C-alpha positions in Angstrom: 26.1 6.9 -1.1 23.2 4.8 -0.7 23.7 2.2 2.1 20.9 0.2 -0.3 23.1 -0.9 -3.2 23.7 -4.6 -2.3 22.1 -6.1 -5.0 23.2 -9.8 -4.0 21.0 -9.6 -0.6 18.3 -7.8 -2.5 18.0 -10.7 -5.2 19.3 -13.7 -3.4 16.1 -15.7 -4.2 15.7 -14.8 -7.6 17.3 -16.5 -10.6 19.1 -14.9 -13.5 16.4 -16.0 -16.0 13.7 -14.3 -13.5 15.7 -11.1 -13.4 16.2 -10.9 -17.3 12.4 -11.0 -17.5 11.8 -8.3 -14.7 14.4 -6.3 -16.4 12.6 -6.1 -19.6 9.2 -5.9 -18.2 10.5 -2.4 -16.2 11.9 -1.4 -19.5 8.6 -1.4 -21.1 6.8 0.2 -17.9 9.5 3.2 -17.9 8.3 4.5 -21.2 5.3 6.9 -20.7 4.1 6.2 -24.3 4.6 2.7 -24.3 3.2 2.3 -20.8 -0.4 4.3 -21.5 -0.7 2.3 -25.0 -0.2 -0.9 -23.3 -2.3 -0.2 -20.2 -5.2 1.0 -22.6 -4.9 -2.1 -24.7 -4.7 -4.3 -21.6 -7.8 -2.7 -19.8 -9.9 -3.1 -23.5 -8.4 -6.8 -24.1 -9.3 -8.0 -20.9 -13.0 -6.1 -20.9 -13.6 -7.8 -24.3 -12.1 -11.1 -23.4 -9.4 -11.5 -26.0 -8.3 -14.7 -26.3 -4.6 -15.8 -24.9 -4.9 -12.2 -23.1 -5.2 -13.5 -19.5 -2.6 -16.3 -20.0 -0.4 -13.4 -21.4 -0.9 -11.2 -18.2 -0.5 -14.1 -16.0 2.7 -14.8 -17.1 3.9 -11.1 -16.9 2.7 -8.5 -15.0 0.6 -10.9 -12.3 3.9 -13.6 -12.0 5.9 -10.7 -11.2 3.7 -8.2 -8.9 1.3 -10.8 -7.3 1.5 -13.6 -5.3 -1.2 -16.0 -7.0 -5.1 -16.1 -7.4 -5.8 -17.4 -3.8 -4.3 -16.7 -0.4 -3.5 -21.1 -0.6 -1.6 -20.1 -3.7 0.1 -17.3 -2.5 1.4 -18.9 1.0 4.3 -20.4 -0.7 5.6 -16.7 -1.7 4.8 -15.9 2.1 7.1 -18.5 3.7 9.7 -17.5 1.3 9.7 -13.9 2.2 9.5 -14.6 6.0 12.5 -17.3 5.6 14.3 -13.8 5.2 12.5 -12.0 7.9 10.1 -10.0 5.5 6.4 -10.1 6.2 3.5 -10.2 3.8 0.4 -8.4 3.8 -2.4 -9.6 2.0 -3.6 -7.1 -0.5 -7.0 -8.8 -2.1 -6.6 -6.5 -5.1 -10.2 -6.7 -6.6 -10.9 -3.1 -7.7 -13.7 -0.8 -9.1 -16.3 -2.6 -8.1 -19.8 -0.8 -7.0 -22.5 -3.7 -6.3 -23.9 -4.3 -3.0 -23.2 -7.8 -3.6 -19.2 -7.2 -4.3 -19.2 -5.3 -1.1 -20.5 -8.1 0.4 -18.2 -10.8 -0.9 -15.1 -9.0 -0.5 -16.3 -8.3 3.4 -16.5 -12.2 3.7 -12.9 -12.4 2.1 -11.6 -10.1 4.2 -12.6 -11.9 7.0 -11.4 -15.3 5.7 -7.9 -13.4 5.5 -8.0 -12.5 9.4 -8.7 -16.0 10.4 -6.0 -17.3 8.0 -3.4 -14.9 9.2 -4.1 -15.4 12.8 -1.7 -18.5 12.9 0.6 -16.8 10.5 3.2 -15.0 12.5 4.5 -13.9 8.7 1.2 -11.7 8.3 1.3 -9.0 10.6 -1.5 -6.7 8.8 -4.7 -7.2 6.9 -5.5 -4.3 4.6 -8.5 -3.4 2.6 -9.8 -0.1 0.7 -12.7 1.8 2.0 -14.2 1.8 -1.5 -14.0 -2.5 -1.5 -17.2 -2.0 1.2 -19.0 1.0 -0.6 -19.9 3.2 -3.7 -17.2 5.8 -4.1 -20.3 8.4 -4.9 -21.6 7.7 -1.6 -18.2 8.3 0.3 -18.0 11.5 -1.8 -21.4 12.5 -0.7 -20.7 11.7 3.0 -17.4 13.7 2.8 -18.7 16.7 1.7 -21.6 16.7 4.4 -24.3 16.5 1.6 -27.9 15.5 2.2 -28.3 11.9 2.1 -31.7 10.4 0.8 -33.2 7.7 3.2 -32.0 5.0 0.9 -28.4 6.4 1.0 -28.5 6.7 4.7 -29.1 3.0 4.8 -26.4 2.4 2.1 -24.2 4.5 4.7 -24.7 2.3 7.5 -24.2 -0.8 5.5 -20.8 0.7 4.7 -20.1 1.3 8.4 -21.4 -2.0 9.5 -19.1 -3.7 7.1 -16.0 -2.0 8.4 -16.9 -2.2 12.1 -17.1 -6.2 11.5 -13.8 -6.5 10.2 -12.3 -4.4 12.8 -14.2 -6.0 15.5 -12.9 -9.3 14.0 -9.4 -8.0 13.8 -9.5 -7.0 17.9 -10.7 -10.4 18.8 -7.8 -12.0 16.9 -5.5 -9.3 17.7 -4.4 -8.7 14.2 -3.6 -5.2 13.0 -6.5 -3.9 10.4 -4.6 -1.3 7.8 -7.2 0.7 5.7 -5.5 1.9 2.8 -5.8 5.8 1.3 -8.4 6.7 -1.3 -8.6 9.9 -3.9 -8.9 13.3 -1.8 -12.6 13.5 -2.4 -13.0 10.2 -0.8 -10.6 10.2 2.1 -12.7 12.8 4.2 -15.4 10.0 4.7 -13.2 7.4 5.0 -11.2 9.3 7.8 -14.7 9.7 10.0 -15.2 6.1 9.5 -11.4 5.0 10.7 -11.6 7.4 13.4 -14.5 6.1 14.8 -13.1 2.6 14.2 -9.8 3.7 16.4 -11.9 5.2 19.2 -13.6 2.1 19.5 -10.8 -1.0 19.3 -7.6 1.2 20.0 -8.1 1.5 23.8 -5.7 -0.8 24.8 -3.5 -1.3 21.7 -3.2 -0.1 18.0 -5.4 -2.3 16.0 -6.9 0.0 13.2 -4.6 1.8 11.4 -5.3 4.8 9.0 -3.1 5.7 5.6 -1.9 9.0 5.1 -0.6 10.3 1.5 1.9 12.9 2.3 2.0 14.4 -1.6 -1.5 16.2 -0.4 -1.4 19.1 1.1 -2.6 19.7 4.6 -2.2 16.5 5.8 0.4 17.0 8.5 -2.2 19.5 9.9 -4.7 16.8 10.0 -2.5 14.3 11.9 -1.7 17.3 14.6 -5.6 17.9 14.8 -6.3 13.9 14.9 -3.6 13.3 17.7 -5.4 16.3 19.7 -9.0 14.2 19.3 -6.9 10.5 20.5 -5.4 12.5 23.4 -8.7 13.6 24.6 -10.8 10.1 23.7 -8.2 7.8 25.1 -7.1 5.9 22.3 -3.9 4.9 20.2 -3.2 6.0 16.8 -1.8 3.7 13.7 -0.8 5.3 10.9 1.0 3.9 7.6 2.7 6.9 5.9 3.1 6.9 2.2 3.4 9.5 -0.4 0.6 9.0 -2.7 -0.8 6.8 -5.4 -3.5 8.9 -7.4 -1.0 12.2 -8.8 -2.4 12.2 -12.4 -6.0 11.4 -11.2 -6.1 14.1 -8.6 -4.6 16.6 -10.9 -6.4 16.2 -14.1 -9.6 16.2 -11.8 -8.7 19.7 -10.1 -7.9 21.1 -13.4 -11.0 20.0 -15.0 -13.2 21.0 -11.9 -11.5 24.2 -11.3 -10.2 24.1 -7.7 -6.9 24.0 -6.3 -4.8 20.9 -6.7 -4.6 19.0 -3.3 -1.4 17.7 -4.6 2.0 19.5 -3.6 3.8 21.4 -6.5 6.9 19.5 -6.8 8.3 16.1 -6.0 10.8 18.0 -3.4 8.3 19.5 -1.7 6.5 16.0 -1.3 9.9 14.5 0.0 10.1 17.4 2.4 6.6 17.1 3.9 6.7 13.2 4.0 9.9 13.8 6.3 8.2 16.4 8.3 5.7 13.7 8.7 8.5 11.3 10.3 9.5 14.1 12.7 6.5 14.6 13.8 5.5 10.8 14.5 9.0 10.2 16.2 8.1 13.1 18.3 4.8 11.2 19.7 5.5 7.5 20.1 3.8 7.3 23.3 0.2 7.6 21.1 1.2 7.1 17.7 2.5 3.6 16.1 3.8 4.0 12.4 4.0 1.6 9.0 6.4 3.8 7.0 5.5 2.5 3.5 8.1 4.0 1.4 10.3 3.4 -1.7 12.7 6.2 -1.0 16.0 5.6 0.2 16.9 8.6 2.0 13.5 8.9 4.0 13.9 5.4 5.1 17.8 5.7 5.9 16.5 9.3 8.0 13.8 6.8 9.9 16.8 4.3 10.6 18.6 7.1 11.8 16.0 8.9 14.1 14.9 5.5 15.5 18.9 5.4 16.8 18.8 8.6 18.2 15.9 7.9 20.3 17.4 4.8 21.5 14.7 2.6 19.8 15.6 -1.1 19.0 15.7 -2.2 15.1 12.7 -4.3 16.0 10.5 -1.9 18.0 6.9 -2.7 18.2 6.4 1.2 17.1 7.8 1.1 13.6 7.5 -1.1 10.5 8.8 -0.5 7.1 6.7 -1.6 4.0 7.2 -2.4 0.1 5.4 -3.1 -2.3 5.8 -6.9 -3.7 8.8 -7.2 -6.1 9.6 -3.8 -5.5 12.5 -2.1 -3.7 14.1 -5.4 -2.6 17.0 -3.7 -2.2 15.5 -1.9 0.9 13.2 -4.6 2.1 16.1 -7.5 2.6 18.8 -5.0 3.8 16.3 -3.9 6.4 15.4 -7.3 7.5 19.0 -8.3 7.6 19.5 -5.8 10.2 16.3 -6.8 12.0 14.0 -4.1 11.6 10.3 -5.0 11.2 9.8 -5.2 7.5 6.8 -6.4 5.3 5.9 -6.3 1.7 2.4 -5.6 0.2 1.7 -9.1 -1.4 -1.5 -8.7 -3.9 -3.6 -11.6 -4.9 -6.9 -12.3 -6.4 -8.2 -13.9 -9.9 -6.2 -12.4 -12.7 -8.9 -10.8 -14.9 -10.0 -9.0 -11.7 -6.8 -8.1 -10.5 -6.0 -6.5 -14.2 -7.3 -2.9 -12.9 -4.6 -2.8 -10.1 -1.6 -3.8 -12.3 -2.4 -1.3 -14.6 -2.7 1.4 -11.7 0.6 -0.3 -10.7 2.4 0.3 -14.1 1.0 3.7 -14.6 2.1 4.7 -10.8 5.9 3.7 -11.7 5.7 5.5 -14.8 4.4 9.0 -13.0 7.0 8.2 -10.4 10.2 10.1 -11.3 13.0 7.5 -11.1 11.4 4.7 -9.8 11.3 2.4 -12.7 15.0 3.5 -13.6 16.3 2.4 -10.2 14.8 -1.2 -10.3 16.3 -1.1 -13.8 19.9 -0.2 -12.6 19.6 -2.4 -9.4 18.6 -5.7 -11.7 21.9 -4.9 -14.5 23.9 -4.5 -11.8 23.1 -8.1 -10.2 22.9 -9.6 -13.6 26.6 -8.0 -14.5 27.9 -9.3 -10.8 26.5 -12.5 -11.6 28.3 -12.7 -15.0 31.2 -11.6 -13.5 31.4 -14.1 -11.1 31.2 -17.1 -13.4 34.2 -15.8 -15.4 
C-alpha cells in the first residue's frame, strides 16, 4: 500500500468546488481521443484569435496548472505553497519562439526572475529551457557537429552569451539555475553548454544544474562519463532527474527518419533505469546533488529509503524532490510535512502564449499511463471523505 494516500493532507487548501472542477478536467484529459481533439481545436482557436477562447482557457487549464500571467500575480500561490513547506520554481512557460528578439526578451525575463527570487526563500531554483535562447535548428546542427556558416557561428555565440549571463547572475545572487531538457536531437548541444557553465560556476557550490531524461537510452552512461570529467576539472554537478516529456514526438521522428528510437521500449525499462540513476547519484553525493522530478510514488519512496540508509537528514541540501504545480499533491505535501526539500514547478505567462505549454501538458498526461487516473482517484477519494464528514 502506498504511503502517499492521505488526501486530506494533499488537498488541505482546496475547496470542494475546486476539486470538482479539477475532477472533470482530468476526466477530459484522461480520454486520448478527446484530449487530442481538444488540443488541436485549442491551438487552432488561439492561433486564429477566436473570441472567448482565451477566457475559457484562463478559467480551466490555465487556472489549474499556472500561477498567473505575471510573477507578481503568482506570488500569492508561492506564499500559499510556502506556508505548507513547499517551494516554487517560476517557469516562464512561453514556448516555440524562433526570433532573436524573443530570445533577448526571455533572457531579460529570466534575469528579472533571478533578482525577484533572491529575496524569496520560497523560490529555491530558477529554470529555463536552452531553446528559449536560440533556434532549435541551430542546436541540432551544433549537436551533430555540423559545419556552421559565419552567421550561424555568430548566432551560436549569442546563445552562449545569453546563457552565460544568466548563470553568472545566478552565481552572483547565489541562486540555483536549473536548465530543462530538450528533445534528443537538441540535447547534445545543450549538454555541451551546460557542462561549460558548470565548469565555470560550480567550483565552490552547485549553481548550474542539468536535466537528465531517463526514458532515454544511454543517459546513465552519459552521467557516468560526465562525473569523470567533473572530477578531472574540479567542479560539482547538479542533476534534475526526470523520466521524460517528449515520448510521442521522439518515437514518431525516429520512425519517420529511420533510426532506432532513443526511448526505452517499455515503461518498466524506464522505471528500472530511473531507479538505477537514483543508485548512481546516491553513490556519488560528494560530487553530485540531485533534484528528483518525479510523480512516481515507488521511486519517491525508494529515494526516501536510500536517504535513510545513507544517514542523510530529510532536509539534506544534496536532495530535492519536485512535482508540477497542481499535480501529485499527495506526494508533494506529504514530503514537506516530513521535512524533505520539496518544490513545485510553477508556470506563468500570458494566457495566449502559455497555450503551447498547457496543450503539451495535457498530451503528456494522456501518454503517461495511469497519471490522470491516479489524480482522478485521489480527488474522488477526498470529495467522498468530505461528504462523509458532513454526515
